Structures are given as C-alpha cells and as structure tokens.
C-alpha positions in Angstrom: 97.4 79.8 98.9 100.2 82.3 98.0 100.3 83.6 94.4 103.7 84.8 93.1 103.9 86.6 89.7 100.5 85.2 88.7 101.5 81.5 89.3 100.7 79.3 92.2 103.4 78.8 94.7 103.9 75.2 95.8 105.2 74.1 99.1 107.7 71.3 99.8 107.5 68.4 102.1 110.5 66.0 102.3 108.7 62.8 103.2 109.8 60.5 100.4 110.7 57.1 101.9 109.0 57.8 105.2 106.2 55.5 106.5 102.9 56.6 104.9 100.3 56.2 107.6 97.6 57.2 105.1 97.8 53.7 103.8 96.3 52.3 107.0 92.7 51.2 106.4 90.6 53.6 108.5 87.7 51.3 109.4 90.0 48.5 110.5 92.2 50.9 112.4 89.1 52.2 114.3 88.1 48.6 115.2 91.5 47.8 116.5 91.6 51.0 118.6 88.1 50.1 120.0 89.6 46.8 121.2 92.6 48.6 122.7 90.4 51.2 124.4 88.1 48.4 125.8 91.2 46.6 127.2 92.6 49.8 128.7 89.3 50.5 130.5 88.9 46.9 131.7 92.5 46.1 132.7 94.5 49.3 132.6 96.5 51.1 130.0 99.5 49.0 128.8 98.5 46.1 131.1 99.3 43.7 128.3 103.0 44.4 128.9 102.7 42.9 132.4 101.0 39.6 131.5 103.0 36.5 132.5 103.8 34.2 129.5 102.5 37.0 127.3 103.8 35.6 124.0 102.1 32.2 124.5 98.9 33.8 125.9 98.5 36.4 123.2 99.3 33.8 120.5 96.5 31.6 121.9 94.1 34.6 122.1 94.7 35.5 118.5 94.0 31.9 117.5 90.8 31.8 119.6 89.5 34.9 117.8 90.5 33.6 114.4 88.8 30.3 115.2 85.6 32.1 116.2 85.5 33.7 112.7 86.0 30.3 111.1 83.1 28.9 113.1 80.9 31.7 111.6 81.0 34.2 114.5 82.0 37.7 113.4 81.7 39.8 116.6 83.1 39.2 120.1 80.2 38.7 122.5 81.7 40.7 125.3 82.9 43.8 123.3 80.8 43.8 120.2 83.9 44.4 118.2 85.0 42.2 115.3 87.0 39.1 116.2 89.6 40.0 113.6 90.2 43.3 115.5 90.8 41.3 118.6 93.2 39.0 116.8 95.1 41.9 115.3 95.5 43.4 118.8 97.0 40.2 120.0 99.3 40.1 117.0 100.3 43.7 117.6 101.2 42.8 121.1 103.3 39.8 119.9 105.1 41.9 117.3 105.8 44.6 119.9 107.3 42.1 122.3 109.5 40.7 119.5 110.6 44.1 118.4 111.4 45.1 122.0 113.7 42.0 122.2 115.6 43.2 119.2 116.3 46.6 120.8 
C-alpha cells in the first residue's frame, strides 16, 4: 500500500452500476458448474445449443428435477449433484435461448 504524506493512498475503481458477480452464492454456483462440466464431458461442450426442440426439452428437464426434489430426492442418481443445480442449468439454457432470440 502506498503512503503519501503520512496518509494512506486509496485507489479508485469505477464499477458503480456494473453487475456485481460477488453476489452469486458460491456453493450454488459450484454445483451448477459441476452439472455443466458433467454435461460437457458426457455430450460435448455447448452441445445443449444443438438439441432439437431445446426449449420444450429443457423446460421438461427442469420440471423433472424439481419434481424429484418434491418427491424427497435431493441428489441426481447419475451425477451425484443436487437436482436444483440440474434444474438451474436447464433454466439457464432456456434463458440463454430467449436472450439470443432478442439479439
């Protein structure tokens, strides 16, 4: 840290109004990335973009994972990752597809 005339010098960072990624819950983020990594290994990176009827199928997938939680099952049997993380991945894919349509 620089000291100028006996006082601490402070730096500036102009990030007011910018997205604050530190708000992302870290454990949830890690679970979601585990699902994405598993999928990239099993199918291929960004394979989700190539799926026919993707919006319908990822909506159904999100619902299946949410339903599993409602039935008392927390973790996906195949991956060992929380069903909510799988549902979030499907919702992220749906959101991305929607946002791409807008661009």
